[in-house]
DRENTORKOL-3810 file (N, C-alpha, C; in nm, 4 decimals):
REM DRENTORKOL-3810
@n.u->1.0612; n.v->0.8461; n.w->-1.4018; ca.u->1.0997; ca.v->0.8702; ca.w->-1.2776; c.u->0.9200; c.v->0.9921; c.w->-1.2251
@n.u->0.8870; n.v->0.9275; n.w->-1.1661; ca.u->0.7523; ca.v->0.9888; ca.w->-1.0928; c.u->0.7516; c.v->1.0743; c.w->-0.9761
@n.u->0.6662; n.v->1.1531; n.w->-0.9527; ca.u->0.6647; ca.v->1.2314; ca.w->-0.8301; c.u->0.5008; c.v->1.1741; c.w->-0.7683
@n.u->0.5031; n.v->1.1515; n.w->-0.6538; ca.u->0.3720; ca.v->1.0839; ca.w->-0.5431; c.u->0.3949; c.v->1.1924; c.w->-0.4741
@n.u->0.2519; n.v->1.2327; n.w->-0.4744; ca.u->0.2380; ca.v->1.3441; ca.w->-0.3982; c.u->0.0247; c.v->1.3404; c.w->-0.3347
@n.u->-0.0053; n.v->1.1647; n.w->-0.2736; ca.u->-0.1103; ca.v->1.1895; ca.w->-0.2207; c.u->-0.2142; c.v->1.3233; c.w->-0.1845
@n.u->-0.3535; n.v->1.2836; n.w->-0.1808; ca.u->-0.4546; ca.v->1.3495; ca.w->-0.0712; c.u->-0.4009; c.v->1.3006; c.w->0.0176
@n.u->-0.3775; n.v->1.3998; n.w->0.1748; ca.u->-0.3339; ca.v->1.4176; ca.w->0.2725; c.u->-0.4281; c.v->1.2835; c.w->0.3583
@n.u->-0.4238; n.v->1.1820; n.w->0.3148; ca.u->-0.5496; ca.v->1.0838; ca.w->0.3722; c.u->-0.4863; c.v->0.9555; c.w->0.4296
@n.u->-0.4405; n.v->0.9193; n.w->0.5276; ca.u->-0.3452; ca.v->0.7835; ca.w->0.5712; c.u->-0.4123; c.v->0.6834; c.w->0.4950
@n.u->-0.5106; n.v->0.6556; n.w->0.4985; ca.u->-0.4998; ca.v->0.5643; ca.w->0.3953; c.u->-0.4790; c.v->0.5471; c.w->0.2508
@n.u->-0.4899; n.v->0.6583; n.w->0.2405; ca.u->-0.4214; ca.v->0.6263; ca.w->0.0687; c.u->-0.3199; c.v->0.6784; c.w->0.0510
@n.u->-0.2612; n.v->0.7092; n.w->0.1710; ca.u->-0.0848; ca.v->0.7190; ca.w->0.1880; c.u->-0.0348; c.v->0.5755; c.w->0.1499
@n.u->-0.1118; n.v->0.4904; n.w->0.2213; ca.u->-0.0292; ca.v->0.3350; ca.w->0.3081; c.u->-0.0761; c.v->0.2612; c.w->0.1592
@n.u->-0.1770; n.v->0.2659; n.w->0.0833; ca.u->-0.2289; ca.v->0.1987; ca.w->-0.0411; c.u->-0.1048; c.v->0.2230; c.w->-0.1356
@n.u->-0.0895; n.v->0.4016; n.w->-0.1746; ca.u->0.0062; ca.v->0.4489; ca.w->-0.2355; c.u->0.1492; c.v->0.3874; c.w->-0.2048
@n.u->0.1932; n.v->0.3951; n.w->-0.0438; ca.u->0.3330; ca.v->0.3536; ca.w->-0.0278; c.u->0.3510; c.v->0.1648; c.w->-0.0757
@n.u->0.2143; n.v->0.0655; n.w->-0.0484; ca.u->0.1978; ca.v->-0.0333; ca.w->-0.0917; c.u->0.2449; c.v->-0.0441; c.w->-0.2192
@n.u->0.1721; n.v->0.0163; n.w->-0.3043; ca.u->0.2208; ca.v->0.0137; ca.w->-0.4851; c.u->0.3366; c.v->0.0580; c.w->-0.5281
@n.u->0.3716; n.v->0.1691; n.w->-0.4379; ca.u->0.5026; ca.v->0.2115; ca.w->-0.4749; c.u->0.6323; c.v->0.0899; c.w->-0.4842
@n.u->0.5871; n.v->0.0303; n.w->-0.3499; ca.u->0.7121; ca.v->-0.0585; ca.w->-0.3155; c.u->0.6854; c.v->-0.1997; c.w->-0.3989
@n.u->0.5613; n.v->-0.2322; n.w->-0.4376; ca.u->0.5271; ca.v->-0.3229; ca.w->-0.5323; c.u->0.6270; c.v->-0.2958; c.w->-0.6509
@n.u->0.5722; n.v->-0.1567; n.w->-0.7316; ca.u->0.6112; ca.v->-0.1355; ca.w->-0.8663; c.u->0.7839; c.v->-0.1200; c.w->-0.8324
@n.u->0.8707; n.v->-0.0855; n.w->-0.7147; ca.u->0.9875; ca.v->-0.0724; ca.w->-0.7492; c.u->1.0324; c.v->-0.2446; c.w->-0.7381
@n.u->1.0043; n.v->-0.3208; n.w->-0.6449; ca.u->1.0297; ca.v->-0.4471; ca.w->-0.6672; c.u->0.9982; c.v->-0.5339; c.w->-0.7505
@n.u->0.9089; n.v->-0.5139; n.w->-0.8353; ca.u->0.9144; ca.v->-0.5686; ca.w->-0.9808; c.u->1.0463; c.v->-0.5223; c.w->-1.0414
@n.u->1.0159; n.v->-0.3877; n.w->-1.0765; ca.u->1.1494; ca.v->-0.2958; ca.w->-1.1303; c.u->1.3088; c.v->-0.3743; c.w->-1.0968
@n.u->1.3437; n.v->-0.3991; n.w->-0.9843; ca.u->1.4084; ca.v->-0.4331; ca.w->-0.9353; c.u->1.4322; c.v->-0.5715; c.w->-0.9763
@n.u->1.3609; n.v->-0.6473; n.w->-0.9862; ca.u->1.3688; ca.v->-0.7727; ca.w->-1.0530; c.u->1.3837; c.v->-0.8115; c.w->-1.1843
@n.u->1.3399; n.v->-0.7326; n.w->-1.2163; ca.u->1.3477; ca.v->-0.7156; ca.w->-1.3872; c.u->1.4837; c.v->-0.6136; c.w->-1.4249
@n.u->1.5820; n.v->-0.5518; n.w->-1.3195; ca.u->1.6730; ca.v->-0.4516; ca.w->-1.3823; c.u->1.6720; c.v->-0.3535; c.w->-1.4435
@n.u->1.5476; n.v->-0.3188; n.w->-1.3929; ca.u->1.4858; ca.v->-0.1420; ca.w->-1.4467; c.u->1.4911; c.v->-0.0578; c.w->-1.3687
@n.u->1.5187; n.v->0.0255; n.w->-1.4066; ca.u->1.5578; ca.v->0.1725; ca.w->-1.3753; c.u->1.3960; c.v->0.1822; c.w->-1.3518
@n.u->1.3901; n.v->0.2452; n.w->-1.1737; ca.u->1.2246; ca.v->0.3301; ca.w->-1.1519; c.u->1.3003; c.v->0.4011; c.w->-1.0342
@n.u->1.2564; n.v->0.5604; n.w->-1.0362; ca.u->1.2266; ca.v->0.6157; ca.w->-0.9291; c.u->1.1188; c.v->0.6651; c.w->-0.9011
@n.u->1.0990; n.v->0.7300; n.w->-0.7660; ca.u->0.9959; ca.v->0.7890; ca.w->-0.7578; c.u->1.0031; c.v->0.9066; c.w->-0.6357
@n.u->0.9548; n.v->1.0131; n.w->-0.6511; ca.u->0.9587; ca.v->1.1237; ca.w->-0.5227; c.u->0.8489; c.v->1.1676; c.w->-0.4742
@n.u->0.8627; n.v->1.0682; n.w->-0.3113; ca.u->0.7222; ca.v->1.1148; ca.w->-0.2267; c.u->0.7235; c.v->1.1638; c.w->-0.1978
@n.u->0.6463; n.v->1.2760; n.w->-0.2061; ca.u->0.6150; ca.v->1.3579; ca.w->-0.1049; c.u->0.5100; c.v->1.3520; c.w->0.0046
@n.u->0.4932; n.v->1.3805; n.w->0.1195; ca.u->0.4150; ca.v->1.3038; ca.w->0.2839; c.u->0.4106; c.v->1.4815; c.w->0.3565
@n.u->0.3255; n.v->1.4672; n.w->0.4688; ca.u->0.3167; ca.v->1.6106; ca.w->0.5520; c.u->0.3785; c.v->1.5724; c.w->0.6745
@n.u->0.4520; n.v->1.6024; n.w->0.7379; ca.u->0.5112; ca.v->1.6185; ca.w->0.8951; c.u->0.4208; c.v->1.5840; c.w->1.0159
@n.u->0.3451; n.v->1.4457; n.w->0.9711; ca.u->0.2460; ca.v->1.4043; ca.w->1.0871; c.u->0.3228; c.v->1.2950; c.w->1.1728
@n.u->0.2710; n.v->1.3565; n.w->1.2679; ca.u->0.3184; ca.v->1.2194; ca.w->1.4236; c.u->0.2801; c.v->1.1018; c.w->1.3878
@n.u->0.3649; n.v->0.9870; n.w->1.4313; ca.u->0.2826; ca.v->0.8577; ca.w->1.4555; c.u->0.2163; c.v->0.8185; c.w->1.3135
@n.u->0.3064; n.v->0.8452; n.w->1.1983; ca.u->0.2386; ca.v->0.8169; ca.w->1.0647; c.u->0.3123; c.v->0.6801; c.w->1.0397
@n.u->0.1934; n.v->0.5792; n.w->1.0121; ca.u->0.2785; ca.v->0.4012; ca.w->0.9822; c.u->0.3556; c.v->0.4260; c.w->0.8907
@n.u->0.3147; n.v->0.5243; n.w->0.7456; ca.u->0.3292; ca.v->0.5252; ca.w->0.6388; c.u->0.4950; c.v->0.6025; c.w->0.6027
@n.u->0.4965; n.v->0.6969; n.w->0.6934; ca.u->0.6393; ca.v->0.7507; ca.w->0.6953; c.u->0.7410; c.v->0.6708; c.w->0.7363
@n.u->0.7046; n.v->0.5808; n.w->0.8787; ca.u->0.7892; ca.v->0.4765; ca.w->0.9215; c.u->0.8293; c.v->0.3750; c.w->0.7682
@n.u->0.7534; n.v->0.3606; n.w->0.7108; ca.u->0.7837; ca.v->0.2489; ca.w->0.5918; c.u->0.8281; c.v->0.3251; c.w->0.5173
@n.u->0.8183; n.v->0.4269; n.w->0.4195; ca.u->0.9146; ca.v->0.4891; ca.w->0.3685; c.u->1.0418; c.v->0.5600; c.w->0.4006
@n.u->1.0462; n.v->0.5501; n.w->0.4861; ca.u->1.2067; ca.v->0.6252; ca.w->0.5585; c.u->1.2985; c.v->0.5045; c.w->0.5958
@n.u->1.2541; n.v->0.3791; n.w->0.6186; ca.u->1.3107; ca.v->0.3118; ca.w->0.6203; c.u->1.3281; c.v->0.1505; c.w->0.4922
@n.u->1.2773; n.v->0.1966; n.w->0.3806; ca.u->1.2565; ca.v->0.1418; ca.w->0.2267; c.u->1.4071; c.v->0.1077; c.w->0.2250
@n.u->1.3962; n.v->-0.0153; n.w->0.1375; ca.u->1.5364; ca.v->-0.0502; ca.w->0.1260; c.u->1.5818; c.v->0.0202; c.w->0.0049
@n.u->1.4730; n.v->0.0993; n.w->-0.1028; ca.u->1.5005; ca.v->0.1638; ca.w->-0.1735; c.u->1.5035; c.v->0.3154; c.w->-0.1518
@n.u->1.5135; n.v->0.3550; n.w->-0.0787; ca.u->1.5244; ca.v->0.5368; ca.w->-0.0419; c.u->1.6927; c.v->0.5329; c.w->-0.0649
@n.u->1.6537; n.v->0.6474; n.w->-0.1417; ca.u->1.8177; ca.v->0.7083; ca.w->-0.1896; c.u->1.8481; c.v->0.8482; c.w->-0.1309
@n.u->1.7551; n.v->0.9063; n.w->-0.0799; ca.u->1.7405; ca.v->1.0480; ca.w->-0.0668; c.u->1.6313; c.v->1.0608; c.w->0.0466
@n.u->1.6651; n.v->1.1769; n.w->0.1234; ca.u->1.5803; ca.v->1.2190; ca.w->0.2222; c.u->1.5670; c.v->1.3953; c.w->0.2106
@n.u->1.4750; n.v->1.4231; n.w->0.2145; ca.u->1.5173; ca.v->1.6377; ca.w->0.1925; c.u->1.3507; c.v->1.6501; c.w->0.2980
@n.u->1.4472; n.v->1.7548; n.w->0.4097; ca.u->1.3115; ca.v->1.7774; ca.w->0.4991; c.u->1.2880; c.v->1.9293; c.w->0.4743
@n.u->1.1537; n.v->1.9965; n.w->0.4187; ca.u->1.1053; ca.v->2.1308; ca.w->0.4534; c.u->1.0628; c.v->2.1830; c.w->0.5404
@n.u->1.1007; n.v->2.2626; n.w->0.6095; ca.u->0.9905; ca.v->2.2684; ca.w->0.7421; c.u->0.8880; c.v->2.3924; c.w->0.7126
@n.u->0.8256; n.v->2.3631; n.w->0.8010; ca.u->0.6751; ca.v->2.4896; ca.w->0.8004; c.u->0.6985; c.v->2.6036; c.w->0.7305
@n.u->0.6119; n.v->2.6707; n.w->0.6526; ca.u->0.6404; ca.v->2.7984; ca.w->0.6279; c.u->0.7648; c.v->2.8655; c.w->0.5349
@n.u->0.8283; n.v->2.7382; n.w->0.4657; ca.u->0.9760; ca.v->2.7405; ca.w->0.4096; c.u->0.9207; c.v->2.6681; c.w->0.2586
@n.u->0.7942; n.v->2.6322; n.w->0.2267; ca.u->0.7371; ca.v->2.6240; ca.w->0.1171; c.u->0.6066; c.v->2.6239; c.w->0.1033
@n.u->0.5878; n.v->2.6157; n.w->-0.0500; ca.u->0.4369; ca.v->2.6108; ca.w->-0.1135; c.u->0.3614; c.v->2.4965; c.w->-0.1504
@n.u->0.2342; n.v->2.5131; n.w->-0.1439; ca.u->0.1738; ca.v->2.4114; ca.w->-0.2328; c.u->0.0505; c.v->2.4546; c.w->-0.3235
@n.u->0.0671; n.v->2.3594; n.w->-0.4568; ca.u->-0.0415; ca.v->2.4014; ca.w->-0.5486; c.u->-0.1879; c.v->2.3267; c.w->-0.4919
@n.u->-0.2969; n.v->2.4691; n.w->-0.5091; ca.u->-0.4258; ca.v->2.4102; ca.w->-0.4617; c.u->-0.5394; c.v->2.4066; c.w->-0.5772
@n.u->-0.5169; n.v->2.2865; n.w->-0.6568; ca.u->-0.6142; ca.v->2.2501; ca.w->-0.7622; c.u->-0.7508; c.v->2.2996; c.w->-0.6965
@n.u->-0.8152; n.v->2.3283; n.w->-0.6164; ca.u->-0.9712; ca.v->2.3723; ca.w->-0.6386; c.u->-0.9386; c.v->2.5822; c.w->-0.6758
@n.u->-0.8506; n.v->2.6458; n.w->-0.5788; ca.u->-0.8564; ca.v->2.7397; ca.w->-0.6278; c.u->-0.7484; c.v->2.8169; c.w->-0.6949
@n.u->-0.7088; n.v->2.6991; n.w->-0.7760; ca.u->-0.5645; ca.v->2.7633; ca.w->-0.8829; c.u->-0.4930; c.v->2.8727; c.w->-0.8301
@n.u->-0.4286; n.v->2.8384; n.w->-0.6954; ca.u->-0.3310; ca.v->2.9315; ca.w->-0.6270; c.u->-0.2124; c.v->2.8390; c.w->-0.5406
@n.u->-0.1285; n.v->2.9104; n.w->-0.5407; ca.u->-0.0341; ca.v->2.8645; ca.w->-0.4166; c.u->-0.0363; c.v->2.9291; c.w->-0.2891
@n.u->-0.0242; n.v->2.8061; n.w->-0.1823; ca.u->-0.0373; ca.v->2.7967; ca.w->-0.0304; c.u->0.0608; c.v->2.8033; c.w->0.0488
@n.u->0.0987; n.v->2.8657; n.w->0.1552; ca.u->0.2083; ca.v->2.8498; ca.w->0.2170; c.u->0.1889; c.v->2.6956; c.w->0.3233
@n.u->0.2779; n.v->2.6198; n.w->0.3111; ca.u->0.2610; ca.v->2.4785; ca.w->0.4294; c.u->0.2785; c.v->2.5528; c.w->0.5332
@n.u->0.1615; n.v->2.5012; n.w->0.6064; ca.u->0.1650; ca.v->2.5165; ca.w->0.7588; c.u->0.1993; c.v->2.3909; c.w->0.8216
@n.u->0.2941; n.v->2.3184; n.w->0.7589; ca.u->0.3350; ca.v->2.1989; ca.w->0.8216; c.u->0.4534; c.v->2.1657; c.w->0.7687
@n.u->0.5185; n.v->2.0814; n.w->0.8080; ca.u->0.6770; ca.v->2.0387; ca.w->0.7343; c.u->0.6132; c.v->1.9332; c.w->0.6233
@n.u->0.7514; n.v->1.9008; n.w->0.5045; ca.u->0.7298; ca.v->1.8497; ca.w->0.4594; c.u->0.8469; c.v->1.7247; c.w->0.3991
@n.u->0.8047; n.v->1.5993; n.w->0.4143; ca.u->0.9208; ca.v->1.5093; ca.w->0.3877; c.u->0.8647; c.v->1.4579; c.w->0.2039
@n.u->1.0085; n.v->1.4536; n.w->0.1735; ca.u->1.0503; ca.v->1.3706; ca.w->0.0717; c.u->1.1481; c.v->1.3027; c.w->0.0590
@n.u->1.0975; n.v->1.1610; n.w->-0.0034; ca.u->1.1888; ca.v->1.0789; ca.w->-0.0009; c.u->1.2308; c.v->1.0554; c.w->-0.1808
@n.u->1.3585; n.v->1.0322; n.w->-0.2077; ca.u->1.3189; ca.v->0.9652; ca.w->-0.3182; c.u->1.3422; c.v->0.7919; c.w->-0.3000
@n.u->1.2861; n.v->0.7635; n.w->-0.4060; ca.u->1.2898; ca.v->0.6020; ca.w->-0.3634; c.u->1.3076; c.v->0.5313; c.w->-0.5213
@n.u->1.4585; n.v->0.4605; n.w->-0.5346; ca.u->1.4721; ca.v->0.4370; ca.w->-0.6492; c.u->1.5522; c.v->0.2610; c.w->-0.5997
@n.u->1.5208; n.v->0.2368; n.w->-0.7371; ca.u->1.6254; ca.v->0.1147; ca.w->-0.8149; c.u->1.7564; c.v->0.1434; c.w->-0.8188
@n.u->1.7767; n.v->0.2741; n.w->-0.8746; ca.u->1.9349; ca.v->0.3043; ca.w->-0.9077; c.u->1.9788; c.v->0.3618; c.w->-0.8593
@n.u->2.1353; n.v->0.3123; n.w->-0.8048; ca.u->2.2378; ca.v->0.3777; ca.w->-0.7547; c.u->2.3175; c.v->0.4751; c.w->-0.8191
@n.u->2.3578; n.v->0.5874; n.w->-0.7035; ca.u->2.4273; ca.v->0.7053; ca.w->-0.7808; c.u->2.3177; c.v->0.8388; c.w->-0.8235
@n.u->2.2099; n.v->0.8236; n.w->-0.7715; ca.u->2.1431; ca.v->0.9208; ca.w->-0.8436; c.u->2.1846; c.v->1.0713; c.w->-0.8359
@n.u->2.1733; n.v->1.1550; n.w->-0.8696; ca.u->2.2558; ca.v->1.3088; ca.w->-0.8375; c.u->2.1226; c.v->1.3846; c.w->-0.7412
@n.u->2.2069; n.v->1.4512; n.w->-0.6360; ca.u->2.1884; ca.v->1.5176; ca.w->-0.5219; c.u->2.0956; c.v->1.5998; c.w->-0.5823
@n.u->1.9849; n.v->1.6123; n.w->-0.5873; ca.u->1.8586; ca.v->1.7149; ca.w->-0.6070; c.u->1.7912; c.v->1.7913; c.w->-0.4925
@n.u->1.8285; n.v->1.7735; n.w->-0.3713; ca.u->1.8259; ca.v->1.8380; ca.w->-0.2539; c.u->1.8042; c.v->2.0197; c.w->-0.2592
@n.u->1.8837; n.v->2.0528; n.w->-0.3291; ca.u->1.9065; ca.v->2.2010; ca.w->-0.3440; c.u->1.7899; c.v->2.2686; c.w->-0.4208
@n.u->1.7481; n.v->2.1926; n.w->-0.5728; ca.u->1.6475; ca.v->2.2052; ca.w->-0.6202; c.u->1.5298; c.v->2.2100; c.w->-0.6209
@n.u->1.4818; n.v->2.0755; n.w->-0.5389; ca.u->1.3844; ca.v->2.0437; ca.w->-0.4573; c.u->1.3462; c.v->2.2052; c.w->-0.3585
@n.u->1.4191; n.v->2.2292; n.w->-0.2672; ca.u->1.3837; ca.v->2.3234; ca.w->-0.1797; c.u->1.3709; c.v->2.4388; c.w->-0.2266
@n.u->1.4290; n.v->2.4693; n.w->-0.3658; ca.u->1.4321; ca.v->2.5787; ca.w->-0.4286; c.u->1.2987; c.v->2.6110; c.w->-0.4623
@n.u->1.2277; n.v->2.4956; n.w->-0.5396; ca.u->1.1104; ca.v->2.4625; ca.w->-0.6172; c.u->0.9825; c.v->2.4665; c.w->-0.4901
@n.u->0.9912; n.v->2.4382; n.w->-0.3978; ca.u->0.9306; ca.v->2.4434; ca.w->-0.3092; c.u->0.9129; c.v->2.5855; c.w->-0.2650
@n.u->1.0036; n.v->2.6221; n.w->-0.2508; ca.u->0.9890; ca.v->2.8175; ca.w->-0.2299; c.u->0.8990; c.v->2.8867; c.w->-0.3292
@n.u->0.9319; n.v->2.8287; n.w->-0.4556; ca.u->0.8733; ca.v->2.9792; ca.w->-0.5627; c.u->0.7500; c.v->2.9079; c.w->-0.5799
@n.u->0.6403; n.v->2.9375; n.w->-0.6967; ca.u->0.5593; ca.v->2.8831; ca.w->-0.7110; c.u->0.5255; c.v->2.8106; c.w->-0.8502
@n.u->0.6697; n.v->2.7515; n.w->-0.8725; ca.u->0.6440; ca.v->2.6895; ca.w->-0.9724; c.u->0.6869; c.v->2.5245; c.w->-0.9779
@n.u->0.6139; n.v->2.5005; n.w->-0.8549; ca.u->0.5964; ca.v->2.3288; ca.w->-0.8205; c.u->0.5634; c.v->2.2386; c.w->-0.9128
END
């Protein structure tokens, strides 16, 4: 399982989504288990959101509203409140994954992401 939270730059998100889907396709073809937890901002007209939200590998979706989560800021080594909503998708070649929604929401509220 891998956590994906690229820099919030549209072109980087698209390249990341393309790479994630490529790796999931390879894993599926090889009957391998592979899971990504993909974090992205709540942007309007965001092509990558549409691609990820309709992915055949989408197993779960979690939404965290603005102000109900924190992000770790490496530059200052601090946690900052999210001023925007956050979309979290679980993409996987596996079926029957455990529900991690409550745990993820709790981690976003704390400073232990």
